[in-house]
Structure formats: structure tokens, C-alpha cells
N, C-alpha and C positions, 0 to 999 in steps of 0.2 A: 549369422543375422539378417534382420529382415531388410532388403535393399530399401524398400520405401522407406523406411523407419531412417535409413542410413542418409538418403539425400533429403528425407528434410532435416535431419541436424544439420548439416552442410547449411542447407538455407537459412537456416536461424543464427548458426553461427556469422554468417555474413550480415544479417539482418541485424542482433542485438547490439551485437560489436560496435555500430556506426553511431554514432552520437556528434551534436551538435559540440563549439568551443566552451572549451570550461572557463570560470573566472579564478575560481579559490576552491581547494580542496581542504579538508578538516580529517584527517587521521582520527575515525574516531575512537579505536580500539589500542593508538598506538601506544608504545611502551607497557602494555599491558599483556603479559604472557600467559600461556596457556589457554586462552580465551579462543584461539581460532589459527588454525596452522596449515591455510592453504587459499590463500589473500588474504584483500584489505579490504575495510569496511568504511568507503568513504562517503561525506555528507558535500556535495557542491552548493556553494553558494551563489545566489544573484540576486541583490536587491533588485527594486525597481529602481527605475531613472531617478534621479534626485527631485526633478521638475512635479513629479506626479506620487512620490513613496507616500505610500499610507504607513500606520503601524503595526497594520496588518501580516503575519507571515503563514505559510503553507509549505511542509513539507510532504513532499510529494514522493510518493511510492507506486514506481513501475510495475508493472504485472509481466508473466514471465510461466505461471505454472508453479511458482517457487522452485521454475528449475532453471531459468533464466529469466532476464532484465531486459525489458521493451526500452533502452536508453535512448530512444529517436522519438517514435510517436507519441508514449506516455512519460516522456523523458523532458529531452528540452525543447519540445514542441509547445507541452504544457509549460515551461517556464516562460516563454516567449509570449504566453496569453496573459500568464498571471501578471509579468511584466507590466505586460501593456494595460492591466489595470490598476497599476500601482501597488500592485501585493507583492510583495519581497517574496522569494521563493526559495527553497532549499532540498535537492534532489539524494535521496538517500538510496545509494544504492548497496542494498544489505545482501545479507548472505541467503545464496541459493546454493540447492544441490549440484547445480553444474549439467551441461549435455552428457559427459560421460557416465554418470549416474543414470540420467535416461535412457542411456543406449543401453547400457549394461545390465541394468537397476542393482548394481554394486557401489558398497561406499568403502570409502576409506578412511584412514586415520581416525579412527576410535570411534567407527559408526558415520562421519560424514557430517554433511551439514542438514539439520534436521531440526524441528520444533525443540526450543522454544529460542534455537539462534536470532532468525530474522526478529521477533519480536524482541529481545535484548536490543538487538545495534537499533529499533524504531524507540525504544526506552531513552537508550542514548544520546538519539538525537534530538529528544524531546528535552532531554536535558542540558542537550550543548545549544541548542537557540533560545532555551530562558537563561543560564548562566551567562551569555553573550548578546542579551536584546538590547541594553543599553548601547551599547558598542554599534549597533546599527537601528538605533532611534527605533525600537521594537516594543510592543505590549507584550510583558510575559501573559496577559490575560487573553491576549490574542493568537498564539500560535496552535492552528489547526494542523490538520493533516488530511491529503486526497490521496485516495489509492484507485489503482486500476485492477480489475479480473480478481490476480491471486492477492496482488497489491492494496484491493479493495478488503480482502480478505485482513490483512495486515493491520492495517489502521481501524479498522472495526475491533480486531482483537484488542490493540492498543485502546481502545474506548471501553471494550468490556473488562480486561484483566489490569488497570490500572492503579488498581489496591495490591498488586503485586510486584515487589521488583525483582524481574528478570534478570537484571544485570546484579545482584547478591552473591558471594561467592568470587567474587573475578578479581577483589582489590579493588574496585569503582566504588567510588561513593556518589550515589545520585542526592543532590539536594533541594534539588526544583520539584516540582511536583510534574507526576507521571501520567497525569490525566491530559488528554488535547483538549483545544478550549472548543473546538469543534472537529466533524470528521465528513470526509467527503466521499465513499464507497461509490465507485464506478462501474457497473455492471461486475460487482463483486462475485467470489466465490463466496458461499455462507456457513452450507451443511458441511460433515464429511460422514453420512450415513444418509441409506435412503437411495429412493428413485432421483432425486436431483442432485446428488455428488457427482463432484467435476472430478473424476479418481486421477486423473494426473497428477494436479494440487495436492490429492488427498498423497499419492504415492511419494510425492516430492516431501510433502510435509513429515508427515508424520513416519517416515521412509518404510521399507518395504517389510522389516519385520514385528512393524508395528500396525501395520494397516488393520490388522484383524483383528485389533485389541479395541474391544466395545466400548471400553473406558475412555483409550485416548478420541476416539470417536465424539463419541457425546462433550467430552472436556474441550473442544478445538469447533463445535457447532455450534455458533454463534448466537443464532436463533433460542438455545437454550440457555443463556448465559448473559440475557442484558442486567445491568445492574440497576439500582435506583441514582445512582451518581453519575450514570451513561450522560454523555454531553451531547449537544444538537447536533443532527444529524441529517444529511444530506444526502437522497438516494438516488441512483439514476440506473436504467437496464433497459432495454429494448425484448418487447415481446418474441421478435424471430431471431433470437441470438442464438446462433448455432454451435456455441462452445460450450459457454456455462446455461446450463438452463434458467429460463427466466424465474423461472418459480423457488431460485434461490432470492432473490431480491422480494419478491412476495411475502416470504414465509418471517425473512426481517422484518419487513411493513407492519407485518403485525403482532410479532415482537413487542416492537418497537411501542404499538399503539398500545396493546396490554399492558405494558412497562409504563406507559402515561409519561414518556420520551418526548422530546420535544423534537420533531422529523418534517420535511419534504420529501416525497417518493414521486418520482415522475417516472412513469411506465409510458414509452415510446410504443407504438407499432411496428415498425421498422427501423433499421441502421443495423443491426447484427451486432457484432462484437470488435473492440481495440481500435475502436475511432479516435478515443484518445480527446485531443484539443483539435484534431486535422479541421482542416477550412471544407476537405475535400472528400474525406471516409465518411462508411455511414451512410445518413441522408439527411435533406436540409432541415428534416423537424427534431432527429435526433439534433444537430449538432446545436438547437437552440439551447442544450443544456449548459452551454459555459453562459449564455447571458440571465437564464435562471439562477445559475448559482451566484451572479455578484448581485443581481436582486436580492436574493436569498440572506446575503449578507448582507445587506442594508436593512432588511427588515430586523431582520435580530439582532442590528447594529454591533456589528462585527467591526462594519465598514459605514 
């Protein structure tokens, strides 16, 4: 085994398991058999403070190449910022392939975690939040999704494929709309083919035995599947991104424009990758995306 990869994986395990204190969890697949055999899918609930709470909610999907989840920088830190704006946050700890699959390239339990598991989790989260909106004083028409890196691919997938119920056949009936009210992919993975592909995310999402399947690559290259009913999109990335080629967002922006989808694209010269909602990571210019997002929510009358 490559020693550098092993050291990288150990560091990842330390980083991604750190998280802030959680208030309340919902186990989205609780009681459903045969759906998921290697862990739990949790939705963490963080209502905004009563004094500033609005009826807007955002389901947050951390990144991590579909292999792991950045629970702190792209999870709990994002929650703190959203809550400070009166926005109710729900962090989705969706299914990922896991560090063992990253290290070995081997999947267990009938193929392991791969597409469409994470997307089914995202749809379950949307359904749950809308089903319980009244309990939390939320509007069903103002349930958005925000994702980072691979999480950006996930939320954009939810926007592109909302007409297909990926929870079908699990014994769960989704009674609410599976179309997010808006989506915010931040430095997202977008394409699954060509020179701009993020190969690690593709390997995790498709699994090793399907990486070369051209039909699968095409079906999950989101720039090729923008629907007429796509919700508004707030898109952010940086030109100096060393992890996910910035052209991923460029081709998504072009596809959204060609399809006439309402969207805003912010492309910063500097900032890199993985800055999340941090006040110190990235650069001063890229950290402005948070203010721009709140402004955009007001302009689109969601906030």
C-alpha cells in the first residue's frame, strides 16, 4: 500500500470525525430494512435562534469526494453562519464510500456505497424537512440545499433529477416535492468525464467497476442534464482551485444559461478549495460569497 496514501487517510479520519456539538438527530432510514447495511444516515437539526428565525431552511451537504464528509468546516461551521442569518439549517450526513474503499479500491456488502445512495438520502432529507415544516415554523416553498465540492454535485443532482424518486423500492413513500426550492453548489464537482473531471469523486460515486462506463459517466455529468424545471442556482468557485478544476463551474454556468435557468455565478480569482464558511480559510475576496448568498436570497425573495 502506498505509504503516502495511508498517512493521508489517517489524517483524514482525524479531521472528518471532528464536529461541533449537535442538538438533535433524525435517522432518515430508521426502521427501513435492506437499504443501508454499513451505518446510519443522520439529519442534524439546527433551528435558528427564536429572535431572528425566518421561515427559510437550508439542507447542508458537506464535501469529501463522496468518500468521507467534512463535518466541521463544511458542516458545523456552515450551520453557525446560517443560524446567525436567521436561516434554519439541517446537516445531511449522507452515505459515502468510506476511507477503506478509498484505500483499497474494494467495496463490500453487495457493492458498497455508490450512486444512487447519496441522492436517495438527499431526497429523504427534503421529504422529511417538508413533512415537518409546520413544527419548526418553516415554509415548504423555502427549503433549499447547499453543498460543497462533492456535496455540490449532490445538491445539483437533487435539482437535476427531482422528477425521479430514488427512494422508490425501499418501502418509503415520499409525499412531498423532491425539488429543492433553490440550490447553492459551492466549488462543486460537476462533470464525470473529460479533462475537468475530479477522478476521486468519480471513483467513489460510480465505484471502480463502473468508472469506465460511458453511459454512467454521461448520466451523472450534470452539465448535460439541466431540466426545464431546475430551481434557482447560486454557484461559487475560485479560479485557483487546486482540487476541483474551476472549469466544472464554468461549464455548469454555461449549461444553466443555455437552459434559461435563473442563477448567479461568482467566480473569484483566488481562494482555492475547501474554505467552506470559514472566516480565516481561503482569501478575503472569496469569503465574500457568504454576504453575496444572503443578498441573493433577498433578491430572489426567499429571505
